[in-house]
LOLOBA-483808 format. One record per atom (N, C-alpha, C): atom name; residue number from 1; y, x, z; residue in one letter; chain. Coordinates in Angstrom, 1 decimal. Example, Ala and Ser with C-alpha at 12.3 -4.5 7.8 and 13.67 -1.06 7.14 Angstrom:
BEGIN
<rec "N"; 1; <-5.7; 13.2; 7.8>; "A"; "A">
<rec "CA"; 1; <-4.5; 12.3; 7.8>; "A"; "A">
<rec "C"; 1; <-3.3; 13.2; 7.8>; "A"; "A">
<rec "N"; 2; <-2.2; 12.8; 7.1>; "S"; "A">
<rec "CA"; 2; <-1.1; 13.7; 7.1>; "S"; "A">
<rec "C"; 2; <0.0; 12.9; 7.9>; "S"; "A">
This chain:
BEGIN
<rec "N"; 1; <-20.0; -11.9; -9.4>; "M"; "A">
<rec "CA"; 1; <-18.8; -11.3; -9.1>; "M"; "A">
<rec "C"; 1; <-18.4; -11.8; -7.7>; "M"; "A">
<rec "N"; 2; <-17.9; -10.8; -6.9>; "T"; "A">
<rec "CA"; 2; <-17.6; -11.2; -5.5>; "T"; "A">
<rec "C"; 2; <-16.1; -11.7; -5.4>; "T"; "A">
<rec "N"; 3; <-15.8; -12.3; -4.3>; "G"; "A">
<rec "CA"; 3; <-14.5; -12.9; -4.1>; "G"; "A">
<rec "C"; 3; <-13.4; -11.9; -4.2>; "G"; "A">
<rec "N"; 4; <-13.7; -10.7; -3.7>; "G"; "A">
<rec "CA"; 4; <-12.7; -9.6; -3.8>; "G"; "A">
<rec "C"; 4; <-12.3; -9.3; -5.2>; "G"; "A">
<rec "N"; 5; <-13.3; -9.2; -6.1>; "W"; "A">
<rec "CA"; 5; <-13.0; -8.9; -7.5>; "W"; "A">
<rec "C"; 5; <-12.3; -10.0; -8.2>; "W"; "A">
<rec "N"; 6; <-12.6; -11.2; -7.8>; "I"; "A">
<rec "CA"; 6; <-11.9; -12.4; -8.4>; "I"; "A">
<rec "C"; 6; <-10.5; -12.3; -8.0>; "I"; "A">
<rec "N"; 7; <-10.2; -12.0; -6.8>; "L"; "A">
<rec "CA"; 7; <-8.8; -11.9; -6.3>; "L"; "A">
<rec "C"; 7; <-8.1; -10.8; -7.0>; "L"; "A">
<rec "N"; 8; <-8.7; -9.6; -7.2>; "V"; "A">
<rec "CA"; 8; <-8.1; -8.5; -7.9>; "V"; "A">
<rec "C"; 8; <-7.7; -8.9; -9.4>; "V"; "A">
<rec "N"; 9; <-8.7; -9.6; -10.0>; "L"; "A">
<rec "CA"; 9; <-8.4; -10.0; -11.4>; "L"; "A">
<rec "C"; 9; <-7.3; -11.1; -11.4>; "L"; "A">
<rec "N"; 10; <-7.3; -12.0; -10.5>; "A"; "A">
<rec "CA"; 10; <-6.2; -13.1; -10.4>; "A"; "A">
<rec "C"; 10; <-4.9; -12.4; -10.2>; "A"; "A">
<rec "N"; 11; <-4.8; -11.5; -9.3>; "L"; "A">
<rec "CA"; 11; <-3.5; -10.8; -9.0>; "L"; "A">
<rec "C"; 11; <-3.1; -10.0; -10.2>; "L"; "A">
<rec "N"; 12; <-4.0; -9.4; -10.9>; "G"; "A">
<rec "CA"; 12; <-3.7; -8.6; -12.1>; "G"; "A">
<rec "C"; 12; <-3.1; -9.5; -13.2>; "G"; "A">
<rec "N"; 13; <-3.7; -10.7; -13.4>; "L"; "A">
<rec "CA"; 13; <-3.2; -11.7; -14.4>; "L"; "A">
<rec "C"; 13; <-1.9; -12.2; -14.0>; "L"; "A">
<rec "N"; 14; <-1.7; -12.5; -12.7>; "A"; "A">
<rec "CA"; 14; <-0.4; -13.0; -12.2>; "A"; "A">
<rec "C"; 14; <0.7; -12.0; -12.4>; "A"; "A">
<rec "N"; 15; <0.4; -10.7; -12.1>; "T"; "A">
<rec "CA"; 15; <1.4; -9.6; -12.3>; "T"; "A">
<rec "C"; 15; <1.8; -9.5; -13.8>; "T"; "A">
<rec "N"; 16; <0.8; -9.5; -14.6>; "A"; "A">
<rec "CA"; 16; <1.1; -9.5; -16.1>; "A"; "A">
<rec "C"; 16; <1.9; -10.7; -16.5>; "A"; "A">
<rec "N"; 17; <1.6; -11.9; -16.0>; "G"; "A">
<rec "CA"; 17; <2.4; -13.0; -16.3>; "G"; "A">
<rec "C"; 17; <3.8; -13.0; -15.8>; "G"; "A">
<rec "N"; 18; <4.0; -12.4; -14.6>; "M"; "A">
<rec "CA"; 18; <5.4; -12.3; -14.1>; "M"; "A">
<rec "C"; 18; <6.2; -11.3; -14.9>; "M"; "A">
<rec "N"; 19; <5.5; -10.2; -15.3>; "K"; "A">
<rec "CA"; 19; <6.2; -9.2; -16.1>; "K"; "A">
<rec "C"; 19; <6.6; -9.8; -17.5>; "K"; "A">
<rec "N"; 20; <5.8; -10.6; -18.0>; "A"; "A">
<rec "CA"; 20; <6.1; -11.2; -19.3>; "A"; "A">
<rec "C"; 20; <7.1; -12.3; -19.2>; "A"; "A">
<rec "N"; 21; <7.1; -13.0; -18.1>; "A"; "A">
<rec "CA"; 21; <8.1; -14.1; -17.9>; "A"; "A">
<rec "C"; 21; <9.5; -13.6; -17.8>; "A"; "A">
<rec "N"; 22; <9.7; -12.5; -17.2>; "G"; "A">
<rec "CA"; 22; <11.1; -12.0; -17.0>; "G"; "A">
<rec "C"; 22; <11.9; -11.9; -18.3>; "G"; "A">
<rec "N"; 23; <11.4; -11.2; -19.3>; "P"; "A">
<rec "CA"; 23; <12.2; -11.2; -20.6>; "P"; "A">
<rec "C"; 23; <12.3; -12.5; -21.3>; "P"; "A">
<rec "N"; 24; <11.3; -13.4; -21.1>; "L"; "A">
<rec "CA"; 24; <11.3; -14.7; -21.8>; "L"; "A">
<rec "C"; 24; <12.4; -15.6; -21.1>; "L"; "A">
<rec "N"; 25; <12.4; -15.5; -19.8>; "V"; "A">
<rec "CA"; 25; <13.4; -16.4; -19.1>; "V"; "A">
<rec "C"; 25; <14.8; -15.9; -19.2>; "V"; "A">
<rec "N"; 26; <15.0; -14.6; -19.1>; "L"; "A">
<rec "CA"; 26; <16.4; -14.0; -19.1>; "L"; "A">
<rec "C"; 26; <16.9; -13.9; -20.5>; "L"; "A">
<rec "N"; 27; <16.1; -13.8; -21.5>; "G"; "A">
<rec "CA"; 27; <16.6; -13.7; -22.9>; "G"; "A">
<rec "C"; 27; <17.5; -12.6; -23.2>; "G"; "A">
<rec "N"; 28; <17.3; -11.4; -22.6>; "G"; "A">
<rec "CA"; 28; <18.1; -10.3; -22.8>; "G"; "A">
<rec "C"; 28; <19.3; -10.1; -21.9>; "G"; "A">
<rec "N"; 29; <19.5; -11.1; -21.0>; "R"; "A">
<rec "CA"; 29; <20.6; -11.0; -20.0>; "R"; "A">
<rec "C"; 29; <20.1; -10.0; -18.9>; "R"; "A">
<rec "N"; 30; <21.1; -9.4; -18.2>; "R"; "A">
<rec "CA"; 30; <20.8; -8.5; -17.1>; "R"; "A">
<rec "C"; 30; <20.7; -9.3; -15.8>; "R"; "A">
<rec "N"; 31; <19.9; -8.8; -14.9>; "L"; "A">
<rec "CA"; 31; <19.8; -9.5; -13.6>; "L"; "A">
<rec "C"; 31; <21.1; -9.1; -12.8>; "L"; "A">
<rec "N"; 32; <21.5; -10.0; -11.9>; "P"; "A">
<rec "CA"; 32; <22.6; -9.7; -11.0>; "P"; "A">
<rec "C"; 32; <22.3; -8.5; -10.1>; "P"; "A">
<rec "N"; 33; <23.3; -7.8; -9.7>; "A"; "A">
<rec "CA"; 33; <23.0; -6.6; -8.8>; "A"; "A">
<rec "C"; 33; <22.3; -6.9; -7.6>; "A"; "A">
<rec "N"; 34; <22.6; -8.1; -6.9>; "A"; "A">
<rec "CA"; 34; <21.9; -8.4; -5.7>; "A"; "A">
<rec "C"; 34; <20.4; -8.6; -5.9>; "A"; "A">
<rec "N"; 35; <20.1; -9.2; -7.0>; "V"; "A">
<rec "CA"; 35; <18.7; -9.5; -7.4>; "V"; "A">
<rec "C"; 35; <18.0; -8.2; -7.7>; "V"; "A">
<rec "N"; 36; <18.6; -7.3; -8.4>; "L"; "A">
<rec "CA"; 36; <18.0; -5.9; -8.7>; "L"; "A">
<rec "C"; 36; <17.7; -5.2; -7.4>; "L"; "A">
<rec "N"; 37; <18.6; -5.3; -6.4>; "G"; "A">
<rec "CA"; 37; <18.4; -4.6; -5.1>; "G"; "A">
<rec "C"; 37; <17.1; -5.1; -4.4>; "G"; "A">
<rec "N"; 38; <16.9; -6.4; -4.5>; "V"; "A">
<rec "CA"; 38; <15.8; -7.0; -3.8>; "V"; "A">
<rec "C"; 38; <14.5; -6.6; -4.6>; "V"; "A">
<rec "N"; 39; <14.6; -6.7; -5.9>; "V"; "A">
<rec "CA"; 39; <13.4; -6.4; -6.7>; "V"; "A">
<rec "C"; 39; <13.0; -4.9; -6.5>; "V"; "A">
<rec "N"; 40; <13.9; -4.1; -6.4>; "G"; "A">
<rec "CA"; 40; <13.7; -2.7; -6.1>; "G"; "A">
<rec "C"; 40; <13.0; -2.4; -4.8>; "G"; "A">
<rec "N"; 41; <13.1; -3.3; -3.9>; "L"; "A">
<rec "CA"; 41; <12.5; -3.1; -2.5>; "L"; "A">
<rec "C"; 41; <11.2; -3.8; -2.4>; "L"; "A">
<rec "N"; 42; <10.8; -4.6; -3.3>; "L"; "A">
<rec "CA"; 42; <9.5; -5.4; -3.2>; "L"; "A">
<rec "C"; 42; <8.3; -4.4; -3.2>; "L"; "A">
<rec "N"; 43; <8.3; -3.5; -4.1>; "G"; "A">
<rec "CA"; 43; <7.2; -2.5; -4.2>; "G"; "A">
<rec "C"; 43; <6.9; -1.8; -3.0>; "G"; "A">
<rec "N"; 44; <7.9; -1.0; -2.4>; "P"; "A">
<rec "CA"; 44; <7.7; -0.3; -1.2>; "P"; "A">
<rec "C"; 44; <7.4; -1.2; 0.0>; "P"; "A">
<rec "N"; 45; <8.0; -2.4; 0.0>; "A"; "A">
<rec "CA"; 45; <7.6; -3.3; 1.1>; "A"; "A">
<rec "C"; 45; <6.2; -3.8; 1.1>; "A"; "A">
<rec "N"; 46; <5.7; -4.1; -0.1>; "L"; "A">
<rec "CA"; 46; <4.3; -4.5; -0.3>; "L"; "A">
<rec "C"; 46; <3.4; -3.4; 0.0>; "L"; "A">
<rec "N"; 47; <3.7; -2.2; -0.4>; "L"; "A">
<rec "CA"; 47; <2.9; -1.0; -0.1>; "L"; "A">
<rec "C"; 47; <2.8; -0.8; 1.4>; "L"; "A">
<rec "N"; 48; <3.9; -0.9; 2.1>; "A"; "A">
<rec "CA"; 48; <3.9; -0.7; 3.6>; "A"; "A">
<rec "C"; 48; <3.1; -1.8; 4.3>; "A"; "A">
<rec "N"; 49; <3.2; -3.0; 3.8>; "A"; "A">
<rec "CA"; 49; <2.4; -4.1; 4.4>; "A"; "A">
<rec "C"; 49; <0.9; -3.8; 4.2>; "A"; "A">
<rec "N"; 50; <0.5; -3.4; 3.0>; "L"; "A">
<rec "CA"; 50; <-0.9; -3.1; 2.7>; "L"; "A">
<rec "C"; 50; <-1.4; -2.0; 3.6>; "L"; "A">
<rec "N"; 51; <-0.6; -0.9; 3.7>; "I"; "A">
<rec "CA"; 51; <-1.0; 0.2; 4.6>; "I"; "A">
<rec "C"; 51; <-1.1; -0.3; 6.0>; "I"; "A">
<rec "N"; 52; <-0.2; -1.0; 6.5>; "A"; "A">
<rec "CA"; 52; <-0.2; -1.5; 7.9>; "A"; "A">
<rec "C"; 52; <-1.4; -2.4; 8.2>; "A"; "A">
<rec "N"; 53; <-1.7; -3.3; 7.3>; "T"; "A">
<rec "CA"; 53; <-2.8; -4.2; 7.6>; "T"; "A">
<rec "C"; 53; <-4.2; -3.5; 7.4>; "T"; "A">
<rec "N"; 54; <-4.3; -2.6; 6.5>; "N"; "A">
<rec "CA"; 54; <-5.5; -1.8; 6.3>; "N"; "A">
<rec "C"; 54; <-5.7; -0.8; 7.4>; "N"; "A">
<rec "N"; 55; <-4.7; -0.3; 8.0>; "T"; "A">
<rec "CA"; 55; <-4.8; 0.7; 9.1>; "T"; "A">
<rec "C"; 55; <-5.0; 0.0; 10.4>; "T"; "A">
<rec "N"; 56; <-4.3; -1.1; 10.7>; "L"; "A">
<rec "CA"; 56; <-4.3; -1.6; 12.1>; "L"; "A">
<rec "C"; 56; <-5.1; -2.9; 12.3>; "L"; "A">
<rec "N"; 57; <-5.8; -3.4; 11.2>; "A"; "A">
<rec "CA"; 57; <-6.5; -4.6; 11.4>; "A"; "A">
<rec "C"; 57; <-7.9; -4.5; 11.0>; "A"; "A">
<rec "N"; 58; <-8.7; -5.3; 11.8>; "S"; "A">
<rec "CA"; 58; <-10.1; -5.5; 11.4>; "S"; "A">
<rec "C"; 58; <-10.4; -6.9; 11.6>; "S"; "A">
<rec "N"; 59; <-10.5; -7.6; 10.5>; "G"; "A">
<rec "CA"; 59; <-10.5; -9.1; 10.5>; "G"; "A">
<rec "C"; 59; <-9.2; -9.6; 11.0>; "G"; "A">
<rec "N"; 60; <-9.2; -10.4; 12.1>; "Q"; "A">
<rec "CA"; 60; <-8.0; -10.9; 12.7>; "Q"; "A">
<rec "C"; 60; <-7.6; -10.2; 14.0>; "Q"; "A">
<rec "N"; 61; <-8.2; -9.0; 14.2>; "Q"; "A">
<rec "CA"; 61; <-7.9; -8.3; 15.5>; "Q"; "A">
<rec "C"; 61; <-7.1; -7.0; 15.2>; "Q"; "A">
<rec "N"; 62; <-6.3; -6.6; 16.1>; "L"; "A">
<rec "CA"; 62; <-5.5; -5.4; 16.1>; "L"; "A">
<rec "C"; 62; <-6.5; -4.3; 16.6>; "L"; "A">
<rec "N"; 63; <-6.6; -3.2; 15.8>; "V"; "A">
<rec "CA"; 63; <-7.6; -2.2; 16.1>; "V"; "A">
<rec "C"; 63; <-6.9; -0.8; 15.9>; "V"; "A">
<rec "N"; 64; <-6.9; 0.0; 17.0>; "L"; "A">
<rec "CA"; 64; <-6.3; 1.3; 17.0>; "L"; "A">
<rec "C"; 64; <-7.5; 2.3; 16.9>; "L"; "A">
<rec "N"; 65; <-7.7; 2.9; 15.8>; "D"; "A">
<rec "CA"; 65; <-8.9; 3.8; 15.7>; "D"; "A">
<rec "C"; 65; <-8.5; 5.0; 14.8>; "D"; "A">
<rec "N"; 66; <-9.5; 5.6; 14.3>; "A"; "A">
<rec "CA"; 66; <-9.3; 6.9; 13.5>; "A"; "A">
<rec "C"; 66; <-8.4; 6.7; 12.3>; "A"; "A">
<rec "N"; 67; <-8.4; 5.5; 11.7>; "R"; "A">
<rec "CA"; 67; <-7.5; 5.3; 10.6>; "R"; "A">
<rec "C"; 67; <-6.1; 5.5; 10.9>; "R"; "A">
<rec "N"; 68; <-5.7; 5.1; 12.1>; "L"; "A">
<rec "CA"; 68; <-4.3; 5.3; 12.5>; "L"; "A">
<rec "C"; 68; <-4.0; 6.8; 12.6>; "L"; "A">
<rec "N"; 69; <-4.9; 7.6; 13.1>; "L"; "A">
<rec "CA"; 69; <-4.7; 9.0; 13.2>; "L"; "A">
<rec "C"; 69; <-4.5; 9.6; 11.8>; "L"; "A">
<rec "N"; 70; <-5.4; 9.2; 10.9>; "G"; "A">
<rec "CA"; 70; <-5.3; 9.7; 9.5>; "G"; "A">
<rec "C"; 70; <-3.9; 9.3; 8.9>; "G"; "A">
<rec "N"; 71; <-3.4; 8.1; 9.1>; "V"; "A">
<rec "CA"; 71; <-2.1; 7.8; 8.5>; "V"; "A">
<rec "C"; 71; <-1.0; 8.6; 9.2>; "V"; "A">
<rec "N"; 72; <-1.1; 8.8; 10.5>; "A"; "A">
<rec "CA"; 72; <-0.1; 9.6; 11.2>; "A"; "A">
<rec "C"; 72; <-0.1; 11.0; 10.7>; "A"; "A">
<rec "N"; 73; <-1.3; 11.6; 10.4>; "A"; "A">
<rec "CA"; 73; <-1.4; 12.9; 9.9>; "A"; "A">
<rec "C"; 73; <-0.8; 13.0; 8.5>; "A"; "A">
<rec "N"; 74; <-1.1; 12.0; 7.7>; "A"; "A">
<rec "CA"; 74; <-0.5; 11.9; 6.3>; "A"; "A">
<rec "C"; 74; <1.0; 11.8; 6.4>; "A"; "A">
<rec "N"; 75; <1.5; 11.1; 7.3>; "T"; "A">
<rec "CA"; 75; <2.9; 11.0; 7.5>; "T"; "A">
<rec "C"; 75; <3.6; 12.3; 7.8>; "T"; "A">
<rec "N"; 76; <2.9; 13.0; 8.8>; "A"; "A">
<rec "CA"; 76; <3.4; 14.3; 9.1>; "A"; "A">
<rec "C"; 76; <3.4; 15.3; 8.0>; "A"; "A">
<rec "N"; 77; <2.3; 15.2; 7.2>; "A"; "A">
<rec "CA"; 77; <2.2; 16.1; 6.0>; "A"; "A">
<rec "C"; 77; <3.3; 15.8; 5.0>; "A"; "A">
<rec "N"; 78; <3.6; 14.5; 4.8>; "L"; "A">
<rec "CA"; 78; <4.6; 14.1; 3.9>; "L"; "A">
<rec "C"; 78; <6.0; 14.6; 4.4>; "L"; "A">
<rec "N"; 79; <6.2; 14.5; 5.7>; "L"; "A">
<rec "CA"; 79; <7.5; 14.9; 6.2>; "L"; "A">
<rec "C"; 79; <7.7; 16.4; 6.0>; "L"; "A">
<rec "N"; 80; <6.6; 17.2; 6.0>; "L"; "A">
<rec "CA"; 80; <6.6; 18.6; 5.8>; "L"; "A">
<rec "C"; 80; <6.6; 18.9; 4.3>; "L"; "A">
<rec "N"; 81; <6.7; 17.9; 3.5>; "R"; "A">
<rec "CA"; 81; <6.8; 18.0; 2.0>; "R"; "A">
<rec "C"; 81; <5.6; 18.7; 1.4>; "R"; "A">
<rec "N"; 82; <4.4; 18.4; 1.9>; "A"; "A">
<rec "CA"; 82; <3.2; 18.9; 1.3>; "A"; "A">
<rec "C"; 82; <2.9; 18.1; 0.0>; "A"; "A">
<rec "N"; 83; <2.2; 18.8; -0.9>; "P"; "A">
<rec "CA"; 83; <1.7; 18.1; -2.1>; "P"; "A">
<rec "C"; 83; <0.8; 16.9; -1.8>; "P"; "A">
<rec "N"; 84; <0.8; 16.0; -2.7>; "V"; "A">
<rec "CA"; 84; <0.0; 14.7; -2.5>; "V"; "A">
<rec "C"; 84; <-1.5; 15.0; -2.2>; "V"; "A">
<rec "N"; 85; <-2.0; 16.0; -2.9>; "I"; "A">
<rec "CA"; 85; <-3.5; 16.3; -2.7>; "I"; "A">
<rec "C"; 85; <-3.7; 16.8; -1.3>; "I"; "A">
<rec "N"; 86; <-2.7; 17.6; -0.8>; "V"; "A">
<rec "CA"; 86; <-2.8; 18.1; 0.6>; "V"; "A">
<rec "C"; 86; <-2.7; 17.0; 1.6>; "V"; "A">
<rec "N"; 87; <-1.8; 16.1; 1.3>; "V"; "A">
<rec "CA"; 87; <-1.6; 14.9; 2.2>; "V"; "A">
<rec "C"; 87; <-2.9; 14.1; 2.3>; "V"; "A">
<rec "N"; 88; <-3.5; 13.8; 1.2>; "V"; "A">
<rec "CA"; 88; <-4.8; 13.1; 1.2>; "V"; "A">
<rec "C"; 88; <-5.9; 13.8; 1.9>; "V"; "A">
<rec "N"; 89; <-6.0; 15.2; 1.6>; "A"; "A">
<rec "CA"; 89; <-7.0; 16.0; 2.3>; "A"; "A">
<rec "C"; 89; <-6.8; 16.0; 3.8>; "A"; "A">
<rec "N"; 90; <-5.5; 16.2; 4.3>; "V"; "A">
<rec "CA"; 90; <-5.2; 16.2; 5.7>; "V"; "A">
<rec "C"; 90; <-5.6; 14.9; 6.3>; "V"; "A">
<rec "N"; 91; <-5.2; 13.8; 5.7>; "A"; "A">
<rec "CA"; 91; <-5.5; 12.4; 6.2>; "A"; "A">
<rec "C"; 91; <-7.0; 12.2; 6.4>; "A"; "A">
<rec "N"; 92; <-7.8; 12.6; 5.3>; "A"; "A">
<rec "CA"; 92; <-9.2; 12.5; 5.3>; "A"; "A">
<rec "C"; 92; <-9.9; 13.4; 6.4>; "A"; "A">
<rec "N"; 93; <-9.4; 14.6; 6.5>; "L"; "A">
<rec "CA"; 93; <-9.9; 15.5; 7.5>; "L"; "A">
<rec "C"; 93; <-9.7; 15.0; 8.9>; "L"; "A">
<rec "N"; 94; <-8.5; 14.6; 9.2>; "V"; "A">
<rec "CA"; 94; <-8.2; 14.1; 10.6>; "V"; "A">
<rec "C"; 94; <-9.0; 12.8; 10.9>; "V"; "A">
<rec "N"; 95; <-9.1; 11.9; 9.9>; "T"; "A">
<rec "CA"; 95; <-9.9; 10.7; 10.1>; "T"; "A">
<rec "C"; 95; <-11.3; 11.1; 10.4>; "T"; "A">
<rec "N"; 96; <-11.9; 12.0; 9.6>; "A"; "A">
<rec "CA"; 96; <-13.3; 12.4; 9.7>; "A"; "A">
<rec "C"; 96; <-13.5; 13.0; 11.1>; "A"; "A">
<rec "N"; 97; <-12.6; 13.9; 11.5>; "L"; "A">
<rec "CA"; 97; <-12.8; 14.6; 12.8>; "L"; "A">
<rec "C"; 97; <-12.7; 13.6; 14.0>; "L"; "A">
<rec "N"; 98; <-11.8; 12.6; 13.8>; "A"; "A">
<rec "CA"; 98; <-11.6; 11.6; 14.9>; "A"; "A">
<rec "C"; 98; <-12.9; 10.8; 15.0>; "A"; "A">
<rec "N"; 99; <-13.5; 10.4; 13.8>; "R"; "A">
<rec "CA"; 99; <-14.7; 9.6; 13.9>; "R"; "A">
<rec "C"; 99; <-15.9; 10.5; 14.4>; "R"; "A">
<rec "N"; 100; <-15.9; 11.8; 14.0>; "A"; "A">
<rec "CA"; 100; <-17.0; 12.6; 14.5>; "A"; "A">
<rec "C"; 100; <-16.8; 12.8; 16.0>; "A"; "A">
<rec "N"; 101; <-15.6; 12.8; 16.5>; "G"; "A">
<rec "CA"; 101; <-15.4; 12.9; 17.9>; "G"; "A">
<rec "C"; 101; <-15.6; 11.7; 18.7>; "G"; "A">
<rec "N"; 102; <-16.1; 10.6; 18.1>; "G"; "A">
<rec "CA"; 102; <-16.4; 9.4; 18.8>; "G"; "A">
<rec "C"; 102; <-15.5; 8.3; 18.7>; "G"; "A">
<rec "N"; 103; <-14.3; 8.5; 18.0>; "M"; "A">
<rec "CA"; 103; <-13.4; 7.4; 17.9>; "M"; "A">
<rec "C"; 103; <-13.8; 6.5; 16.7>; "M"; "A">
<rec "N"; 104; <-13.9; 5.3; 16.9>; "A"; "A">
<rec "CA"; 104; <-14.5; 4.3; 15.9>; "A"; "A">
<rec "C"; 104; <-13.6; 4.2; 14.7>; "A"; "A">
């Protein structure tokens, strides 16, 4: 098993543990409104961070390549309210065309 899969499994177990710990610790009490606001923003913030690092990084270097064009095309398609399958297809097509055109 590679290190990547070990990390995925560890994160999955940690996520399950955190989800189980909430009801056990709170014992049926509701979270304060301020905490609920922060918890609601954790998912989108994590997703944005993952997209940014996978799009703009190669190892420890900043890289501007075809992936960035694909994400930009997907963003444009989302702003035009395209269906998700169209967004994915547009991003893949733009990335493929950029790579075929010589952009790494």
